[in-house]
PATIKE-493362 format. One record per residue (C-alpha): residue number from 1; residue in one letter; z negated, x, y. Coordinates in nm, 4 decimals, decimal comma, padded with zeros to 6 digits. Layout:
   pos   code         zz         xx         yy
   NUM      A          Z          X          Y
...
// end
This chain:
   pos   code         zz         xx         yy
     1      M   -03,7705   -02,1697    01,1158
     2      P   -03,9047   -01,8125    01,2697
     3      N   -03,8574   -01,4762    01,0857
     4      L   -04,1494   -01,4774    00,8882
     5      S   -04,2982   -01,1583    00,8067
     6      D   -04,3918   -01,0813    00,3995
     7      S   -04,7742   -01,1447    00,4135
     8      T   -04,7021   -01,4649    00,6183
     9      R   -04,4482   -01,5510    00,3474
    10      K   -04,6851   -01,4539    00,0502
    11      A   -04,9761   -01,6514    00,2125
    12      L   -04,7356   -01,9803    00,2340
    13      N   -04,6047   -01,9592   -00,1232
    14      I   -04,9776   -01,9582   -00,2389
    15      C   -05,0710   -02,2314   -00,0347
    16      R   -04,7591   -02,4270   -00,1874
    17      N   -04,8788   -02,3212   -00,5341
    18      N   -05,2458   -02,4433   -00,4509
    19      I   -05,1058   -02,7821   -00,3506
    20      F   -04,8163   -02,8674   -00,5608
    21      V   -04,9397   -02,7077   -00,9022
    22      I   -05,3476   -02,6738   -00,8601
    23      Q   -05,3929   -02,9614   -00,5855
    24      N   -05,6453   -02,7510   -00,3756
    25      Y   -05,6064   -02,8666    00,0001
    26      E   -05,9377   -02,7207    00,0669
    27      K   -05,8018   -02,3427   -00,0786
    28      S   -05,4756   -02,4038    00,1247
    29      I   -05,6363   -02,5107    00,4362
    30      E   -05,8658   -02,2246    00,4019
    31      I   -05,5416   -01,9703    00,3282
    32      I   -05,3650   -02,1392    00,6767
    33      N   -05,6864   -02,0806    00,9032
    34      N   -05,7261   -01,7198    00,7965
    35      L   -05,3279   -01,6709    00,8283
    36      L   -05,3549   -01,7579    01,1885
    37      T   -05,5835   -01,5116    01,3163
    38      I   -05,3466   -01,2267    01,1865
    39      A   -05,0225   -01,4008    01,2534
    40      Q   -04,7371   -01,2648    01,4653
    41      D   -04,6788   -01,5035    01,7856
    42      E   -04,3521   -01,6456    01,6954
    43      E   -04,5109   -01,7419    01,3792
    44      I   -04,8215   -01,9094    01,5069
    45      N   -04,6521   -02,2703    01,5747
    46      F   -04,4937   -02,2559    01,2266
    47      I   -04,7943   -02,1770    01,0736
    48      K   -05,0014   -02,4726    01,2908
    49      F   -04,7303   -02,7485    01,1550
    50      H   -04,8135   -02,6438    00,8133
    51      L   -05,2032   -02,6791    00,8855
    52      G   -05,1299   -03,0136    01,0366
    53      T   -04,9306   -03,1212    00,7416
    54      L   -05,2232   -03,0217    00,5007
    55      Y   -05,4577   -03,2202    00,6532
    56      F   -05,2080   -03,5246    00,6674
    57      E   -05,1605   -03,4658    00,3291
    58      N   -05,5444   -03,4400    00,2665
    59      L   -05,5960   -03,7766    00,4837
    60      E   -05,7561   -03,5764    00,7521
    61      F   -05,5780   -03,7931    00,9885
    62      E   -05,7631   -03,6756    01,3068
    63      K   -05,7297   -03,3261    01,2725
    64      A   -05,3615   -03,3688    01,1658
    65      K   -05,3225   -03,5592    01,4819
    66      S   -05,4584   -03,3058    01,7043
    67      I   -05,2404   -03,0102    01,5801
    68      F   -04,9212   -03,2242    01,6153
    69      I   -05,0190   -03,3214    01,9769
    70      E   -05,0835   -02,9518    02,0553
    71      L   -04,7104   -02,8767    01,8926
    72      G   -04,5392   -03,2060    02,0765
    73      E   -04,4491   -03,3585    01,7842
    74      K   -04,4395   -03,7012    01,8576
    75      Y   -04,3161   -03,8549    01,5091
    76      Q   -04,5844   -03,6922    01,3219
    77      V   -04,8301   -03,8203    01,5650
    78      G   -04,7171   -04,1519    01,5344
    79      Y   -04,8052   -04,1743    01,1724
    80      C   -05,1218   -04,0432    01,2096
    81      E   -05,2217   -04,2881    01,4537
    82      L   -05,0246   -04,5734    01,2143
    83      L   -05,2799   -04,4507    00,9275
    84      L   -05,6012   -04,4320    01,1715
    85      G   -05,5106   -04,8107    01,1896
    86      D   -05,3671   -04,8027    01,5483
    87      I   -04,9969   -04,9555    01,5437
    88      E   -04,9609   -04,9666    01,9038
    89      A   -05,0368   -04,5852    02,0023
    90      A   -04,8092   -04,5117    01,6948
    91      R   -04,5218   -04,7598    01,8294
    92      K   -04,5651   -04,5666    02,1691
    93      S   -04,5775   -04,2294    02,0210
    94      W   -04,2155   -04,3158    01,8497
    95      D   -04,0683   -04,4751    02,1324
    96      D   -04,1237   -04,1353    02,3298
    97      A   -04,0162   -03,9033    02,0216
    98      P   -03,6485   -03,8031    02,0184
    99      D   -03,3847   -03,9876    01,8271
   100      S   -03,3290   -03,9373    01,4754
   101      G   -03,2798   -04,1274    01,1281
   102      P   -03,6426   -04,1286    01,0721
   103      V   -03,7674   -04,1980    01,4382
   104      N   -03,5368   -04,4929    01,4042
   105      W   -03,7114   -04,6108    01,0846
   106      A   -04,0533   -04,5734    01,2399
   107      R   -03,9722   -04,7727    01,5401
   108      C   -03,9127   -05,0416    01,2754
   109      L   -04,2661   -05,0518    01,1465
   110      P   -04,4719   -05,1524    01,4045
   111      D   -04,3105   -05,4882    01,4034
   112      L   -04,2499   -05,5120    00,9946
   113      L   -04,6290   -05,4419    00,9674
   114      N   -04,6636   -05,7195    01,1997
   115      L   -04,4284   -05,9484    00,9610
   116      D   -04,1843   -05,9453    01,2786
   117      V   -03,8149   -05,8461    01,1089
   118      T   -03,6114   -05,8675    01,4285
   119      Q   -03,5176   -05,5091    01,3990
   120      I   -03,3716   -05,4685    01,0449
   121      P   -03,3596   -05,1621    00,8507
   122      T   -03,0712   -04,9841    00,7391
   123      F   -03,0433   -04,9038    00,3511
   124      L   -03,0708   -04,5262    00,3710
   125      Q   -03,3964   -04,6034    00,6019
   126      I   -03,5285   -04,8052    00,3181
   127      R   -03,4315   -04,5375    00,0197
   128      N   -03,5836   -04,2461    00,2144
   129      H   -03,8923   -04,4000    00,3869
   130      L   -04,0248   -04,7432    00,2077
   131      E   -04,1922   -04,5835   -00,0873
   132      I   -04,3691   -04,3091    00,0798
   133      D   -04,5039   -04,5442    00,3608
   134      L   -04,6539   -04,7359    00,1260
   135      T   -04,7666   -04,4497   -00,0685
   136      Y   -04,9264   -04,3478    00,2665
   137      L   -05,0462   -04,7225    00,3868
   138      I   -05,2239   -04,7565    00,0091
   139      R   -05,3890   -04,3893    00,0136
   140      S   -05,5107   -04,4414    00,3490
   141      N   -05,6713   -04,7954    00,2547
   142      N   -05,4367   -04,9861    00,5083
   143      L   -05,3896   -05,2451    00,2219
   144      S   -05,3051   -05,5250    00,5251
   145      F   -05,0613   -05,3151    00,6785
   146      A   -04,9195   -05,2403    00,2899
   147      N   -04,9337   -05,5659    00,2028
   148      N   -04,7155   -05,6920    00,5108
   149      L   -04,4627   -05,4167    00,4390
   150      I   -04,4239   -05,5243    00,0898
   151      E   -04,3910   -05,9045    00,2354
   152      C   -04,0771   -05,7548    00,3680
   153      S   -03,9361   -05,7374    00,0847
   154      Q   -03,7453   -06,0200    00,0713
   155      V   -03,5106   -05,9125    00,3718
   156      F   -03,5157   -05,5607    00,2620
   157      I   -03,3576   -05,6769   -00,1106
   158      T   -03,0655   -05,8054    00,0789
   159      I   -03,0071   -05,4586    00,2463
   160      N   -03,1020   -05,2587   -00,0564
   161      L   -03,1254   -05,3434   -00,3921
   162      E   -03,3511   -05,0838   -00,5331
   163      T   -03,6203   -05,2317   -00,2735
   164      Y   -03,8328   -05,3637   -00,5805
   165      K   -03,8202   -05,0571   -00,7452
   166      Y   -03,9714   -04,8261   -00,4555
   167      I   -04,2403   -05,0868   -00,4124
   168      G   -04,3048   -05,1094   -00,7852
   169      R   -04,3154   -04,7159   -00,8295
   170      A   -04,5425   -04,6956   -00,5400
   171      L   -04,8029   -04,9384   -00,6517
   172      L   -04,7510   -04,8106   -01,0050
   173      N   -04,8683   -04,4549   -00,8689
   174      N   -05,1671   -04,5707   -00,6477
   175      N   -05,3479   -04,7247   -00,9094
   176      Y   -05,1864   -05,0801   -00,8516
   177      P   -05,0279   -05,0985   -01,2022
   178      N   -05,0009   -05,4692   -01,2912
   179      L   -04,8815   -05,5739   -00,9286
   180      G   -04,6480   -05,2793   -00,9793
   181      L   -04,5288   -05,4321   -01,3286
   182      K   -04,4022   -05,7277   -01,1048
   183      Y   -04,2225   -05,5628   -00,8951
   184      L   -04,0467   -05,3207   -01,1505
   185      L   -03,9698   -05,6212   -01,3421
   186      E   -03,8114   -05,8059   -01,0248
   187      G   -03,6281   -05,4587   -00,9950
   188      Q   -03,4833   -05,5090   -01,3255
   189      E   -03,3796   -05,7994   -01,2693
   190      A   -03,1903   -05,6998   -00,9536
   191      L   -03,0435   -05,4059   -01,1176
   192      P   -03,0398   -05,4399   -01,5198
   193      Q   -02,8345   -05,1117   -01,5632
   194      D   -03,0919   -04,8992   -01,3746
   195      P   -03,2125   -04,6437   -01,6109
   196      E   -03,5571   -04,5461   -01,3479
   197      I   -03,6665   -04,8880   -01,3810
   198      Y   -03,7381   -04,8779   -01,7300
   199      F   -03,8537   -04,5514   -01,7522
   200      H   -04,1190   -04,6989   -01,5254
   201      L   -04,1855   -04,9960   -01,6929
   202      A   -04,2357   -04,7408   -02,0291
   203      Q   -04,4829   -04,5530   -01,7949
   204      Y   -04,6612   -04,8716   -01,7781
   205      S   -04,6419   -04,9760   -02,1315
   206      I   -04,8227   -04,6507   -02,2119
   207      M   -05,0581   -04,6696   -01,9222
   208      T   -05,1558   -05,0054   -02,1120
   209      N   -05,1349   -04,8459   -02,4717
   210      Q   -04,8337   -05,0264   -02,5655
   211      L   -04,6656   -04,7657   -02,7376
   212      V   -04,4184   -04,9475   -02,9300
   213      E   -04,2778   -05,1415   -02,6299
   214      C   -04,2725   -04,7912   -02,4595
   215      K   -04,0571   -04,6491   -02,6670
   216      H   -03,8263   -04,9440   -02,6603
   217      L   -03,8342   -04,9211   -02,3047
   218      L   -03,7031   -04,5360   -02,3242
   219      K   -03,4728   -04,6057   -02,5742
   220      K   -03,2964   -04,8480   -02,3208
   221      C   -03,3558   -04,6102   -02,0385
   222      L   -03,1362   -04,3353   -02,2510
   223      N   -02,8638   -04,5670   -02,3576
   224      I   -02,7704   -04,6099   -01,9921
   225      N   -02,8267   -04,2460   -01,9463
   226      K   -02,8776   -04,0157   -02,2019
   227      Y   -02,9417   -03,7113   -01,9769
   228      Y   -03,2292   -03,8791   -01,7995
   229      S   -03,4997   -03,5723   -01,8631
   230      P   -03,8309   -03,7722   -01,7727
   231      A   -03,7638   -04,0492   -02,0607
   232      R   -03,7076   -03,7799   -02,3162
   233      K   -04,0653   -03,6146   -02,2422
   234      L   -04,2307   -03,9437   -02,2036
   235      L   -04,0486   -04,0492   -02,5507
   236      Q   -04,1658   -03,7042   -02,7367
   237      I   -04,5349   -03,7953   -02,5871
   238      C   -04,5212   -04,1508   -02,7177
   239      E   -04,3791   -04,0949   -03,0373
   240      N   -04,6553   -03,8332   -03,0803
   241      Q   -04,8923   -04,1241   -03,0029
   242      L   -04,7520   -04,3029   -03,2686
// end
């Protein structure tokens, strides 16, 4: 990362606040574009990468892809191509990208999305990438790709027992709560002492106004891990509603 001027650092902090607190991508993109007009030469590529990431997060994949191509970021280019629906273009970008853990997972994706599991991902690759990739596939309306990746879960579960939890959470958080419940229950069967699974089941219960069940699940979660703070917060909300 280059040394950033105080004005650049301040502008980027404002962007992060707009993204993570206010969730105003348009304002963040405006700030970054204005920043590029006054940035020092050594800052420009770093700022452009932020702009590409903003476009990506705002599901403007063509704009993001153009920036990442300019910067030579083949890993990010591949994801833009995938989410634009072109698996083979994504495969080529990832084949040309420098080796890394994320790239090695990405190189598995084209075959996995075609239900070909000859390349088996690792435990860490599943943990680090499965949930977030499912989220982007759903958000970008690549539902057939998302479904095929979920279909590979029967292989993934033999490598990482948290697989069903990751899938259930991605579905729960992206407007497929009933399907998410199915995978969370399978996750509970695979890992009956995982407090996170009880917490997510409680989230489903409060979504569906099953407050008594929600409270019961949260208490099970806290019996396993009494320090699990998200469960404590949700339990307070649940008890207030009761």
